[in-house]
N, C-alpha and C positions, 0 to 999 in steps of 0.2 A: 403496440398490445403485448401482454404478458405472455411468456411461453407456458403458462401453467394451464392445464386442461380445463376446458370449461364445461360446466354442467348447466343444464337449464332445467329446472323444476317449475311446473305448474302446481298451482295451489301452495305456493312455496311461502307465504307469508304467516302460516300459522299451522297447528297440528302436526301430523305426520311430514307434510314437506318441509317446514321449519326445522324439524328435529333432525331431518336428513341434510338440510343446508347446514346446520351446526356441525354434524358429524363430517361432513365434505369440506367444510371451511378448516377444519383442523388437521385436514390432510393436504391443505394447500391449493384446493381447487378454486379457481375463479368460478362465479356463480352469477346465474340470471334466474331471479326470482320474478314468477309469473302469478298475477292473481287480479281479482277485482278492486280489492280495498287498497288504494294508493297509499294512505296513511300508515296502515299496518304494514304493507311491503317496504316502505322506507324506513319504518321502526326497524323492521327485521334486518334491513340492508345495514343500517347504522350500527346494530349490535354487532353483527358479524364482522364489519370493518373495524371498529373498535376493539374487538376480542382477538380478531386474527390478523388483521391488517390485508384481507383479501380484497381484490377488485370484486365489486358486487354491483350489478345492473338491476334495478327494481323496474319491472314493466308492468304497468297497470293495463289489463285488458280483460274483457269478459269474454271467456271462451265458450259461454252458452249461447252467444249471438252468432247467427251464420256470418261467415266470412272472417271470423277473428282469427281462426288459426292461420289463415293467408295473411292476415295483417301481421301477426306475430313472426312469420318467417320472412315478410318483406322488412320488417323492423331489424331483426338480428342481421339480415344480409345489408342493409343500407349501413348499419353500425360497424360492419366488418367483424362481427362476432362469428367465429368458428365453433359450433356446439359440438363437442365431443362425446357428450353422455346427454341424452333426453330421458327426464323421468316424467312421466305421465302421471302424475298424483291427483290432479284436480278431479273432484267428481261431486255428486251430489244426489239426493234421494229423497222421496217423499213416502212416509210410513201411513198409508191409509189403503182403503179400498179402491181398486184402480178406477171405478165408474164413479169416484165421488171427487176425484183430483181435477182440478181445472186444468183443461187441455193445453194452456200456454205453458203450465208448470211441467207437464209431460215432455212437451217439445224441447224446453230448455234443458231439461235434465239429459234427454238422448242427445241432444246436440253437444252437450259437454262430456258425457260419459262415452259417446260412441263416435260422433262424426270427428270431433276436434282430435280424439286419440288417432283414428284412421288418418286425418289428415297431417298431423304434426309427425306421425311415423313416416309416411309418405315422403313429406319434405325434406326433414332432416335424414331420414334413412338414405334417400337418394344420394346426398352429400357425402354420407358415411360410406355408401357402397362405392362411391366413385374414389374416395381416399383409401378405401380398404382398411378401415379401422372405425371403430366407434362402439357405442353401448347405448341400448334402449332399455329401460325398465318400465314396465307398465303395471300399475296397482289396480288389481282387481278385488275380489273379495270371496270369503267362504260363500257368500250368496250365489257365487258362478255356480256351484256343483249341484245344485237341487232347486226345484221351484221354490219361490219365495212368495206365497200369499200375504197379501199387504204391503209388500214390496215387489209387485209383479213386474213392473217395467225395469226397475232399478236392479233386480236380480238378472233379469234378461240381458241387461247392459252389460253387467259385469261377466256374463257367460261369453258374451260376445268378445269383451277385453281378454278374457282367458284362451279362447280358441284362435282368436285374430293374433295374439302374442306368439303362441306355440307354431302357427303357420308362419308367420313372419320370421321367426327365428331359423326356420329349416330353409326359407328363401335367401337369406342373407348368411348364413354361417360360412358359406364357401369365399365369402368376401371380407373375412376378418371382422365381422360385426356381429356381436352378441346381443339377444334379445331375451329378456327375461321377464317372468310375471310373478308378482308378489300377491298373495292373496290372505289378507288379515281377517281375523274375526271383528265383531264389533269393537271399535276403538275409542276411547274417551276423546273426542274431538267435536268440532262445531257442526258435524253432520247432525247431532241431536238438538241444536240449538232452538230450531224452530218446532219441536216436537212438544207437545204439553206433557210434562213430567209425570202428570197423573196417569196419562195412557200407558206408561211403561214403568210404573213403580213396582214395588214389591218384589215379586218372583219372576218378574217378565224377562225374557231372553236379552232384552236390551237395557234392563235397568242399570244404573250407574254403577253399582259394585261390580257388575258382570263385565265390564268393558276393559279391554286392553289398554297397556300403557302405550301413548304415541311413540315415546323414546325407544322402547323395545321393539316396536314395530319397524322404526326407521333403521334401527340397527340390523335388523334381520335383512331389510332391502339393501343396505350397505354392503353386508356381508355377501349377499347374493350375487351382487355384481362383482365384487372381487373375486370370488371363488368360480363364478360362472355356474350354469344351470338353467334349466327351462322354466319349471315353476316350483315355488315354495310356499306352502301353507304355514302360516305362523301359529305356532303353538301345538303342542302335542295332542291336547284335547280337541282341538279342530281337526287335526290330522286323523284321529280316531273316528270322529264323527263322519267325516267325508269318506273314508274307507268303509264304515258301516252303511252310509248311503248306496254305495255302488252293490252292495250284496242284498238290498231290499228291493221288492217291487216299486216302481215308479209311484203308483197311487197311493201305497202306504207312505212313502217319503213326503209325498205333498200333503196327505193328511195330518202329518204329525209336525211339519212345517207349519201348517195353517194353525194348529193348536199352540206353537211356541210363539209365533210371531203376531197374532192377533192383538190389537191395541185393546186395552181396557176402556170401557164406555166411562165417560166422565159424568158423574151424578150431579144433577142440579142441586143448587144448595138454597 
């Protein structure tokens, strides 16, 4: 095995995860890319190897399935891979009224956004604590800081990631393990692929022109790990919004969020 540090990135085949992989590969890191799409992961692994010559493992596994996190832990253990840095980037959301969403979609989203994050942090965090070194970066969202009507369960899942990460950071800081949380705003990734664009067009908060650049978000995450720190909200406008939310009554914040996030009705033709 190479002596280079190894970074495991969930959701590493596209979007923010792939951009982080590119930045870290340029710094000589060994990579373990995890995701559902085996072909996309292998294409990403091939690109990184050809560009940087790094050792890259592609692990196709669906972390929205119960037990998948434990299978991933077992796989890296069996392959003799020591994970020095864990980046929990994979996540999914559904933009709709909560009572209109199919229950299996809710369950899979919470399994991915909440359960898998907690299980992977537990498993790899235990090894890091024992070695007294390591880094964990969990990707939350600006949705973690206020109620998010029409993204109710998603926003709540990211609030879990935020609070969980900050608590875990304090548990592990005396053992040489850093835990950080990155909170980007809407970013132009596959998150929106399953959303009818007519429902978030025009001036909607999630309209394509309002979304952030995945590369910039990835750079913010890599920089956060390098300098250390508990939580970083990406973008000055997002930081101002979150600061304002803290000063306003919760009922008012929820009402404003409802107006901003409500999907537009699709008119029949």
